[in-house]
C-alpha positions, 0 to 999 in steps of 0.5 A, spaced: 920 699 640 928 702 640 930 696 641 933 697 647 935 691 652 939 691 656 941 700 661 948 698 658 945 700 651 940 704 654 946 708 656 949 708 650 943 709 644 943 716 640 936 717 643 938 718 651 938 724 652 930 725 649 929 719 652 931 722 659 927 728 658 920 724 657 922 721 664 923 726 668 916 729 664 912 723 666 914 723 673 912 730 674 905 728 671 905 722 677 907 727 682 901 731 679 896 725 679 898 721 685 899 728 690 892 732 686 897 737 685 894 744 681 900 746 678 900 746 670 905 742 665 908 746 659 913 746 655 916 753 651 920 754 644 920 760 641 922 762 635 929 761 635 928 754 637 930 756 643 926 752 649 924 750 657 923 743 656 918 743 662 913 750 665 910 748 672 905 753 673 901 754 679 896 760 680 902 765 680 908 762 681 912 758 674 917 754 675 922 752 669 926 746 669 931 744 664 932 736 663 939 734 660 941 727 661 949 728 662 952 726 669 957 733 670 954 739 670 955 745 665 954 751 664 950 751 657 945 748 662 942 755 664 943 758 658 935 757 655 933 758 663 935 764 663 932 768 656 925 764 659 926 768 665 929 775 661 923 774 657 918 772 662 913 777 665 913 775 672 918 771 676 920 765 675 923 759 679 928 756 675 932 748 676 935 744 673 935 736 672 941 732 671 943 725 670 948 727 676 947 725 683 945 731 690 942 737 690 946 744 688 946 751 687 948 754 682 947 762 681 940 764 682 939 755 678 937 750 684 940 743 680 937 737 682 940 729 681 936 725 677 934 722 683 933 727 688 927 731 684 
């Protein structure tokens, strides 16, 4: 559909961020179905266009997840998570799935490489 014929073309495609976000979201959906998880999946966007890519809600537990294709962790990855946490009336676990590797902690956030989430 996008005319991508190789991994090299994919890596440099102008829509790579959206493609990566769709991939991560689909992996969460597959886990929900395959493991019969009860968590609901949403996204969140406010009137000023601040958004969180994925919200997982299971009972009284909410996890807000930002998805970023970049391979280096940047402070800006956490801005919308902090905004959502500030506006939420319940405790929120926050995390980032990014194009890099490993599992890292950044303040109150957990950062997962795309292979580890």
